[in-house]
N, CA, C and O atoms as CSV, one atom per row, in Angstrom:
chain,resi,resn,atom,element,x,y,z
A,1,MET,N,N,3.616,18.398,7.994
A,1,MET,CA,C,2.932,18.043,9.225
A,1,MET,C,C,3.981,17.780,10.305
A,1,MET,O,O,4.996,17.134,10.044
A,2,THR,N,N,3.736,18.275,11.507
A,2,THR,CA,C,4.670,18.056,12.605
A,2,THR,C,C,4.303,16.793,13.380
A,2,THR,O,O,3.213,16.243,13.230
A,3,SER,N,N,5.236,16.356,14.204
A,3,SER,CA,C,5.043,15.131,14.974
A,3,SER,C,C,5.033,15.451,16.463
A,3,SER,O,O,5.687,16.395,16.908
A,4,THR,N,N,4.296,14.668,17.220
A,4,THR,CA,C,4.251,14.797,18.669
A,4,THR,C,C,4.256,13.406,19.279
A,4,THR,O,O,4.062,12.413,18.578
A,5,ARG,N,N,4.477,13.337,20.571
A,5,ARG,CA,C,4.378,12.041,21.245
A,5,ARG,C,C,2.945,11.867,21.737
A,5,ARG,O,O,2.303,12.826,22.166
A,6,ILE,N,N,2.451,10.629,21.670
A,6,ILE,CA,C,1.119,10.311,22.165
A,6,ILE,C,C,1.220,9.134,23.130
A,6,ILE,O,O,2.207,8.398,23.132
A,7,VAL,N,N,0.177,8.969,23.953
A,7,VAL,CA,C,0.076,7.845,24.880
A,7,VAL,C,C,-1.060,6.949,24.407
A,7,VAL,O,O,-2.158,7.434,24.133
A,8,LEU,N,N,-0.805,5.640,24.308
A,8,LEU,CA,C,-1.834,4.676,23.931
A,8,LEU,C,C,-2.392,4.039,25.195
A,8,LEU,O,O,-1.635,3.639,26.080
A,9,ASP,N,N,-3.725,3.943,25.280
A,9,ASP,CA,C,-4.375,3.365,26.452
A,9,ASP,C,C,-5.310,2.250,26.008
A,9,ASP,O,O,-6.158,2.452,25.139
A,10,GLY,N,N,-5.153,1.068,26.609
A,10,GLY,CA,C,-5.986,-0.075,26.251
A,10,GLY,C,C,-5.392,-0.836,25.081
A,10,GLY,O,O,-4.337,-0.470,24.561
A,11,GLY,N,N,-6.071,-1.893,24.671
A,11,GLY,CA,C,-5.588,-2.706,23.558
A,11,GLY,C,C,-4.441,-3.606,23.975
A,11,GLY,O,O,-4.193,-3.787,25.168
A,12,PRO,N,N,-3.745,-4.168,23.010
A,12,PRO,CA,C,-2.671,-5.123,23.296
A,12,PRO,C,C,-1.401,-4.435,23.803
A,12,PRO,O,O,-1.270,-3.213,23.741
A,13,GLU,N,N,-0.479,-5.240,24.299
A,13,GLU,CA,C,0.827,-4.729,24.710
A,13,GLU,C,C,1.683,-4.482,23.468
A,13,GLU,O,O,1.596,-5.222,22.488
A,14,PHE,N,N,2.501,-3.448,23.516
A,14,PHE,CA,C,3.374,-3.116,22.403
A,14,PHE,C,C,4.823,-3.290,22.809
A,14,PHE,O,O,5.222,-2.930,23.917
A,15,LYS,N,N,5.597,-3.841,21.904
A,15,LYS,CA,C,7.017,-4.106,22.139
A,15,LYS,C,C,7.780,-2.841,22.539
A,15,LYS,O,O,8.672,-2.895,23.385
A,16,HIS,N,N,7.433,-1.716,21.935
A,16,HIS,CA,C,8.169,-0.470,22.161
A,16,HIS,C,C,7.458,0.471,23.123
A,16,HIS,O,O,7.759,1.664,23.148
A,17,GLY,N,N,6.515,-0.044,23.921
A,17,GLY,CA,C,5.848,0.769,24.932
A,17,GLY,C,C,4.618,1.491,24.429
A,17,GLY,O,O,4.207,1.346,23.278
A,18,ARG,N,N,4.045,2.270,25.323
A,18,ARG,CA,C,2.775,2.941,25.041
A,18,ARG,C,C,2.924,4.409,24.661
A,18,ARG,O,O,1.939,5.047,24.289
A,19,VAL,N,N,4.124,4.955,24.746
A,19,VAL,CA,C,4.359,6.332,24.303
A,19,VAL,C,C,5.091,6.246,22.984
A,19,VAL,O,O,6.144,5.616,22.886
A,20,ARG,N,N,4.530,6.884,21.968
A,20,ARG,CA,C,5.137,6.796,20.632
A,20,ARG,C,C,4.878,8.070,19.842
A,20,ARG,O,O,3.965,8.829,20.168
A,21,PRO,N,N,5.676,8.309,18.805
A,21,PRO,CA,C,5.457,9.495,17.966
A,21,PRO,C,C,4.253,9.296,17.044
A,21,PRO,O,O,3.936,8.178,16.640
A,22,ALA,N,N,3.599,10.399,16.726
A,22,ALA,CA,C,2.479,10.381,15.774
A,22,ALA,C,C,2.377,11.762,15.143
A,22,ALA,O,O,2.837,12.749,15.716
A,23,ASP,N,N,1.775,11.828,13.966
A,23,ASP,CA,C,1.559,13.111,13.303
A,23,ASP,C,C,0.541,13.938,14.083
A,23,ASP,O,O,-0.449,13.401,14.580
A,24,ASP,N,N,0.784,15.238,14.188
A,24,ASP,CA,C,-0.155,16.156,14.839
A,24,ASP,C,C,-1.423,16.294,14.012
A,24,ASP,O,O,-1.412,16.101,12.796
A,25,GLY,N,N,-2.513,16.629,14.685
A,25,GLY,CA,C,-3.730,17.010,13.983
A,25,GLY,C,C,-4.702,15.886,13.699
A,25,GLY,O,O,-5.744,16.124,13.090
A,26,TYR,N,N,-4.402,14.685,14.112
A,26,TYR,CA,C,-5.309,13.573,13.852
A,26,TYR,C,C,-6.017,13.168,15.130
A,26,TYR,O,O,-5.411,13.162,16.202
A,27,GLU,N,N,-7.299,12.829,15.026
A,27,GLU,CA,C,-8.069,12.345,16.170
A,27,GLU,C,C,-8.028,10.826,16.256
A,27,GLU,O,O,-8.411,10.253,17.276
A,28,LYS,N,N,-7.561,10.163,15.183
A,28,LYS,CA,C,-7.474,8.701,15.149
A,28,LYS,C,C,-6.089,8.294,14.661
A,28,LYS,O,O,-5.498,8.965,13.815
A,29,VAL,N,N,-5.575,7.188,15.203
A,29,VAL,CA,C,-4.329,6.607,14.701
A,29,VAL,C,C,-4.535,5.108,14.552
A,29,VAL,O,O,-5.334,4.505,15.269
A,30,LYS,N,N,-3.802,4.509,13.609
A,30,LYS,CA,C,-3.827,3.052,13.489
A,30,LYS,C,C,-2.391,2.566,13.445
A,30,LYS,O,O,-1.528,3.162,12.801
A,31,ILE,N,N,-2.159,1.464,14.151
A,31,ILE,CA,C,-0.811,0.941,14.320
A,31,ILE,C,C,-0.787,-0.506,13.871
A,31,ILE,O,O,-1.590,-1.322,14.324
A,32,LEU,N,N,0.138,-0.818,12.977
A,32,LEU,CA,C,0.295,-2.182,12.482
A,32,LEU,C,C,0.823,-3.070,13.601
A,32,LEU,O,O,1.822,-2.748,14.242
A,33,LEU,N,N,0.144,-4.187,13.828
A,33,LEU,CA,C,0.578,-5.155,14.833
A,33,LEU,C,C,0.206,-6.546,14.332
A,33,LEU,O,O,-0.973,-6.882,14.218
A,34,GLY,N,N,1.222,-7.348,14.037
A,34,GLY,CA,C,0.960,-8.694,13.525
A,34,GLY,C,C,0.246,-8.634,12.189
A,34,GLY,O,O,0.710,-7.979,11.255
A,35,SER,N,N,-0.889,-9.324,12.100
A,35,SER,CA,C,-1.628,-9.393,10.836
A,35,SER,C,C,-2.790,-8.409,10.788
A,35,SER,O,O,-3.739,-8.608,10.029
A,36,GLY,N,N,-2.728,-7.357,11.585
A,36,GLY,CA,C,-3.822,-6.395,11.583
A,36,GLY,C,C,-3.393,-5.031,12.077
A,36,GLY,O,O,-2.215,-4.776,12.326
A,37,TYR,N,N,-4.379,-4.163,12.211
A,37,TYR,CA,C,-4.164,-2.810,12.712
A,37,TYR,C,C,-4.927,-2.619,14.014
A,37,TYR,O,O,-6.069,-3.056,14.149
A,38,GLU,N,N,-4.284,-1.963,14.965
A,38,GLU,CA,C,-4.940,-1.545,16.201
A,38,GLU,C,C,-5.312,-0.078,16.016
A,38,GLU,O,O,-4.474,0.736,15.628
A,39,HIS,N,N,-6.567,0.256,16.295
A,39,HIS,CA,C,-7.077,1.610,16.098
A,39,HIS,C,C,-7.277,2.291,17.453
A,39,HIS,O,O,-7.776,1.687,18.403
A,40,PHE,N,N,-6.877,3.556,17.520
A,40,PHE,CA,C,-6.975,4.349,18.743
A,40,PHE,C,C,-7.603,5.699,18.409
A,40,PHE,O,O,-7.394,6.235,17.320
A,41,VAL,N,N,-8.377,6.248,19.356
A,41,VAL,CA,C,-9.091,7.511,19.167
A,41,VAL,C,C,-8.764,8.459,20.320
A,41,VAL,O,O,-8.709,8.048,21.479
A,42,HIS,N,N,-8.547,9.740,19.982
A,42,HIS,CA,C,-8.314,10.754,21.016
A,42,HIS,C,C,-9.650,11.369,21.403
A,42,HIS,O,O,-10.367,11.905,20.558
A,43,ASN,N,N,-9.980,11.286,22.695
A,43,ASN,CA,C,-11.257,11.812,23.192
A,43,ASN,C,C,-11.085,13.069,24.034
A,43,ASN,O,O,-11.966,13.417,24.821
A,44,GLY,N,N,-9.956,13.751,23.871
A,44,GLY,CA,C,-9.735,14.998,24.593
A,44,GLY,C,C,-8.926,14.870,25.871
A,44,GLY,O,O,-8.640,15.877,26.518
A,45,GLU,N,N,-8.548,13.651,26.251
A,45,GLU,CA,C,-7.780,13.435,27.482
A,45,GLU,C,C,-6.291,13.681,27.238
A,45,GLU,O,O,-5.766,13.366,26.170
A,46,PHE,N,N,-5.614,14.252,28.252
A,46,PHE,CA,C,-4.173,14.487,28.200
A,46,PHE,C,C,-3.532,13.955,29.477
A,46,PHE,O,O,-4.184,13.858,30.516
A,47,LEU,N,N,-2.252,13.613,29.389
A,47,LEU,CA,C,-1.487,13.110,30.527
A,47,LEU,C,C,-0.165,13.853,30.569
A,47,LEU,O,O,0.536,13.936,29.560
A,48,GLU,N,N,0.185,14.400,31.743
A,48,GLU,CA,C,1.475,15.075,31.866
A,48,GLU,C,C,2.553,14.033,32.111
A,48,GLU,O,O,2.470,13.249,33.057
A,49,LEU,N,N,3.565,14.030,31.253
A,49,LEU,CA,C,4.657,13.064,31.337
A,49,LEU,C,C,5.954,13.772,30.969
A,49,LEU,O,O,6.065,14.337,29.881
A,50,ASP,N,N,6.921,13.745,31.852
A,50,ASP,CA,C,8.214,14.401,31.621
A,50,ASP,C,C,8.053,15.878,31.269
A,50,ASP,O,O,8.780,16.399,30.423
A,51,GLY,N,N,7.100,16.556,31.917
A,51,GLY,CA,C,6.886,17.974,31.683
A,51,GLY,C,C,6.132,18.299,30.406
A,51,GLY,O,O,5.989,19.470,30.056
A,52,GLU,N,N,5.650,17.286,29.709
A,52,GLU,CA,C,4.896,17.470,28.460
A,52,GLU,C,C,3.452,17.049,28.674
A,52,GLU,O,O,3.189,16.082,29.389
A,53,ASN,N,N,2.521,17.757,28.069
A,53,ASN,CA,C,1.115,17.379,28.090
A,53,ASN,C,C,0.844,16.531,26.850
A,53,ASN,O,O,0.725,17.072,25.750
A,54,LEU,N,N,0.745,15.215,27.008
A,54,LEU,CA,C,0.599,14.309,25.870
A,54,LEU,C,C,-0.848,13.879,25.692
A,54,LEU,O,O,-1.516,13.553,26.674
A,55,PRO,N,N,-1.349,13.870,24.449
A,55,PRO,CA,C,-2.701,13.374,24.211
A,55,PRO,C,C,-2.769,11.864,24.450
A,55,PRO,O,O,-1.858,11.123,24.080
A,56,VAL,N,N,-3.863,11.424,25.074
A,56,VAL,CA,C,-4.082,10.005,25.339
A,56,VAL,C,C,-5.072,9.475,24.307
A,56,VAL,O,O,-6.174,10.003,24.160
A,57,PHE,N,N,-4.669,8.432,23.598
A,57,PHE,CA,C,-5.520,7.795,22.595
A,57,PHE,C,C,-6.025,6.470,23.148
A,57,PHE,O,O,-5.231,5.614,23.539
A,58,GLN,N,N,-7.353,6.298,23.183
A,58,GLN,CA,C,-7.988,5.085,23.696
A,58,GLN,C,C,-8.134,4.060,22.579
A,58,GLN,O,O,-8.481,4.401,21.448
A,59,TRP,N,N,-7.862,2.791,22.911
A,59,TRP,CA,C,-8.030,1.714,21.939
A,59,TRP,C,C,-9.502,1.627,21.565
A,59,TRP,O,O,-10.367,1.715,22.436
A,60,SER,N,N,-9.801,1.453,20.263
A,60,SER,CA,C,-11.198,1.359,19.835
A,60,SER,C,C,-11.524,0.057,19.115
A,60,SER,O,O,-12.621,-0.475,19.285
A,61,GLU,N,N,-10.594,-0.472,18.312
A,61,GLU,CA,C,-10.887,-1.713,17.593
A,61,GLU,C,C,-9.635,-2.266,16.933
A,61,GLU,O,O,-8.601,-1.602,16.860
A,62,ARG,N,N,-9.756,-3.505,16.452
A,62,ARG,CA,C,-8.705,-4.154,15.664
A,62,ARG,C,C,-9.316,-4.548,14.326
A,62,ARG,O,O,-10.427,-5.076,14.274
A,63,THR,N,N,-8.587,-4.291,13.247
A,63,THR,CA,C,-9.027,-4.738,11.926
A,63,THR,C,C,-7.928,-5.573,11.295
A,63,THR,O,O,-6.745,-5.377,11.574
A,64,LYS,N,N,-8.327,-6.502,10.445
A,64,LYS,CA,C,-7.364,-7.351,9.745
A,64,LYS,C,C,-6.903,-6.664,8.473
A,64,LYS,O,O,-7.628,-5.857,7.892
A,65,ILE,N,N,-5.694,-6.988,8.046
A,65,ILE,CA,C,-5.163,-6.462,6.796
A,65,ILE,C,C,-5.868,-7.168,5.645
A,65,ILE,O,O,-5.985,-8.393,5.640
A,66,ALA,N,N,-6.332,-6.399,4.679
A,66,ALA,CA,C,-7.006,-6.979,3.512
A,66,ALA,C,C,-6.016,-7.783,2.685
A,66,ALA,O,O,-4.879,-7.364,2.465
A,67,GLU,N,N,-6.460,-8.922,2.240
A,67,GLU,CA,C,-5.575,-9.778,1.431
A,67,GLU,C,C,-5.827,-9.593,-0.042
A,67,GLU,O,O,-5.173,-10.233,-0.865
């Protein structure tokens, strides 16, 4: 599987910013933050940044890590 950069929109602030690498081909991503996961969904939106068309993933929910 190849990797691409994505843009995260909404949800909490991230230490390393809102542009990050992710595996290609997924409509959903989840990112570990503190004691839970932040979930993001791609709804077809793209943003041109540094000459690249990056998919924008919208924040959808937070879930806690199962104990």
